[in-house]
C-alpha positions in Angstrom: -9.0 6.9 -7.3 -8.5 5.6 -3.8 -5.0 5.2 -2.4 -3.8 3.7 0.9 -0.6 2.9 2.7 -0.8 -0.4 4.6 1.5 -1.1 7.5 2.0 -4.8 7.9 3.3 -6.9 10.8 4.4 -10.4 9.8 6.0 -13.5 11.2 9.7 -13.0 11.1 10.4 -16.2 9.2 7.7 -15.5 6.6 8.4 -11.8 5.8 9.9 -12.5 2.3 7.2 -14.9 1.3 4.5 -12.6 2.6 5.9 -9.7 0.7 6.1 -11.7 -2.5 2.5 -12.8 -2.1 1.2 -9.3 -1.3 2.8 -7.7 -4.3 0.9 -10.1 -6.5 -2.5 -9.0 -5.2 -4.2 -6.8 -7.9 -4.2 -3.2 -6.6 -0.9 -3.4 -4.7 1.6 -1.1 -6.4 4.7 -1.7 -4.2 5.7 -3.5 -1.1 8.7 -2.3 1.0 10.5 -4.2 3.7 11.3 -1.7 6.5 13.0 -1.5 9.8 11.2 -0.7 13.0 8.0 -2.0 14.6 6.4 -2.7 11.2 7.8 -5.3 8.8 6.3 -4.4 5.5 4.6 -1.3 3.9 2.3 -1.8 0.9 1.2 1.0 -1.4 -2.3 0.3 -2.6 -4.4 2.0 -5.4 -7.8 1.2 -6.6 -10.4 2.8 -8.8 -12.9 3.2 -6.0 -12.8 3.3 -2.2 -15.0 0.2 -2.0 -12.4 -1.8 -4.0 -10.0 -1.5 -1.1 -12.0 -4.0 0.9 -11.0 -6.7 -1.6 -7.4 -5.7 -1.5 -6.7 -5.1 2.2 -8.9 -7.2 4.5 -9.8 -9.8 2.0 -6.3 -9.9 0.4 -3.3 -8.6 2.3 -4.6 -9.5 5.8 -5.3 -13.1 4.7 -1.8 -13.7 3.3 0.1 -16.5 5.2 2.5 -15.0 7.7 0.6 -11.6 8.1 -0.1 -11.0 11.7 -1.8 -7.6 11.5 -2.4 -4.6 9.3 -3.0 -0.9 9.8 -4.3 1.1 6.9 -3.6 4.8 6.3 -6.0 6.3 3.8 -4.6 8.9 1.5 -6.7 12.1 1.1 -4.5 14.0 -1.3 -1.3 13.1 -3.1 1.6 15.4 -3.4 4.4 14.5 -5.9 7.1 16.4 -7.6 5.9 15.2 -11.0 2.4 16.5 -10.4 3.6 19.8 -8.9 5.9 20.4 -11.9 3.1 19.7 -14.4 0.8 22.1 -12.6 3.4 24.9 -12.7 4.0 24.2 -16.4 0.3 24.7 -17.0 0.4 28.0 -15.2 -1.6 26.8 -12.2 0.7 28.5 -9.8 
């Protein structure tokens, strides 16, 4: 499994349309509108690292209104759900 967080700068008048188009791209789990220097944040998951090429540069970056992207690759996921399950299995 390959996960990534994509920080997206978009044209201000096209943020909503870009977000709606991005969330329809297979592999994009969620898209958040955020405040600050970045306009949108996309959470991406794929079966393999190589699949991210089709999702990010060939998908998200080509959406109308997207000006630039910055991708943060996830090395390890920490979640309350997974931690709770580990403790229940006695992996503490």
